[in-house]
N, C-alpha and C positions, 0 to 999 in steps of 0.2 A: 542387447533386453534399457526399456524403462525404465527412470525411474520412476517413485509413485513414491508420493506426497505421503505423512503420515506425521498426527499430530493431537497435539493435547481438543478435548473439546468442548463444548456444555451447548448442554438445549437450551431448550427456549425456556425463559422467566418465566411462563404461562404459565408453562406444563403441559401445552399444546404438542397443533407439532408447528413444526416450525415455516414461513408464511416467509423469512427472509434470514438471509445467511452477512454474518458478516467475515471476511477473511482475512486475518490478519495475521503479517509480509512480519519474520520481528530482523534485526539483523544481524553485524557482520560476527561473526564467530557467539554472536545468542545463541539457542533455538527455542522452541514454540513453545513451555512454559513461560514466557517470558513477559510476549504481546500479551498473549489469554486474558491477562492482570487485567485492559482496559474492560473486557464482558458488564464485571462488575459495573461498571458509573455510566455505557449503555444499556446496560438490562429496562433500566426504566425508561430510559427515552423506548429501544423495541424491544417488549414488551415478549413476540412475538418472534422470534431472531434465532439460532443456530449459529456460535461463537465458535468458530475453525480457525487452530493455530498453525502451520503445518510446520516442520523443522525446513528449514534449508535443500537443498536435494546433496551438497558436497560435506565432509568430513568439515573442517578451517582450517587453512596448511599454521595457519600462526598457533592457535587457541584449539589442542585436541580436544576439547570435551566440546565444540559449539559445533555450529555449522560453518556453512555459508553459501550466498548466489552463485557464486563468482567467486575468483581472485582479484587482489587486491592488489597492484605495481604503487607500494610501499612507494619507489625511485623510479623516473621517469614519467611522462606520456600518464598520467591520473585521466582526464577526456579516454585517449584511447583506448584504457583499460575500462572504461563505464561501461562504453561504447560500446567492444568485440563481446563484456562481461555481462548486458540487460540485454542481449542478441538471441549470444550462443544458452542461457538461463529463458527463457524466455516458456519455449516450446514447452516443457518439464510443467511451469502454471497453466499454462491456457490448455494442456492437460488436466490436474488437476478441476480447474475450473468445470467446464465445461464434461467433470466426469458425476462433480459434485449434483451441477443444472441434472444432467440424466434418471441418475439417484434421488435426486431428490423435490424432482420437478418446480424447486424454487426458478424464478428464470433469472438471468443479468439483473432485469430492471429490475428483481426484487432482494441484488444484494453489493455489497459497502468491500471494497475492497482497498484497504490501510495498510499504512508498513511504515516506520519507523525505521533512521538508514538505508544504507542497503535495502531494508528490502520497499524504501519510502519508493526508491527507483524500476526497482518491478511492481510494486507499482504503478507508478506513472504512467511507464514504461508498457507491457503491459495492458494493463489500460486504458489506453491511448491509445492501443491496435487493435481494440473490437467493433467490430465489426456493427455490436448489437447492444445500447450502450449499456451501461447500468448503472445501478444506483444511485454512483456516490464513488467514491476516488477519497484520500485521504488522506495528504505527504506530512510526517513527520523527522523532519529534522532529513533531505533529501536530494534530490538533486536534476534535473526532466533531463536526457537521454530521449530527446525523438525517436518514434517508431517510423519502418516504413512506409509512404503514404501517410505523415502527415501532413494533417490542413489538404488533404482529400476529403470530395465528398463520400467515397469509401466509407468512414472512419466514424463512428458513432462522436457524439460532443456527446462526454456523461461529464453532470458537477464537481469538484474536484475544490478541495478545501489543501489548503498549500499552510506549515506550521510551521515558525523555525526560528528562532535561539540563535538573538547578534552574537554574542556571543561564542557562537560553537567554532571548538579550534579541530571541530575534524571533520564534518562540514561545513564546507563558505561559504554562512546564511547570504549573498547572491548567491549560485547560486538558488533556493529559492524566489528570492526577487526576477533571475532573467527567467524562471516557468513561469511567474505572475503575468511576466509581459508578454510571452511567445505566446503565449493561450490565451491569453483575451484579446491577442491583435486575430487568432489566426476562431473565435469570437465565441472561445469554453467559454459559461461562465463556471467565474471565480472567486473563492473565497481566500483568504491571505491574510490573516500574518504576524505578525513578528514580540516575540516575549524577550519583553527587556529586564538585562542582566543579565540569561540563559545563558547556556552552553547548551553543551552536546544532550540531549534530552525535551521532555515532555513535562511541563510544566505544566505546574492548577490553567494560570488562567490561555495558555494555552490548549490545553483536555480541553476546560472549556467550551472555550470558541471552537475547535470540530465536534463537543456535544451540542449545538447550535446549532452549524450547519447537520450536522444527522437528524436533528429536530427539524428542522426545514426541509428536506427532503423528503425527510417521510411525512410528509404530510402532504405534499405538492400530484 
């Protein structure tokens, strides 16, 4: 049986029917209630957007009260663990997005996929694996695991925003720097910001940078 994702949702601030969707993917050991807190910061920019923050499909192995998109190898090859994890979790997130688009009538071009940490890895991997472009992809404190076919004409080139704290002790900030280089070389529109003196979290300047990115893509 396939897993169906669910979690907190906020309707458009305008009170009307949703014209855009912002899907928020939480980090390892957390749940959808965490990132839904970003919605109030972005509702002024996207008053007609519905905000959805699904719980990841698996109970967290380390934190029983939370969820995980995939298991983390705390010892050994963490890169291989990420590569295997995002690929295995991809189908359930793709199914969630397709259900959302079918049920709401909102298309990929009006959908923002945003995530933090492990959720950011999912946002980048899944968002950049699609054949139709998203409105945008936002990665806070994440890493880019290229999907199969990355760089080919078969995959859409959605605009990407990368934000990372330079003192992040959980996810190496160089991983976002590497993602910036790889994506630019492949012809993607990338906005990249480093939050100085910030660890594993979303600082006010990083949030403001992502908000400006949303303003820009919403105007195009």
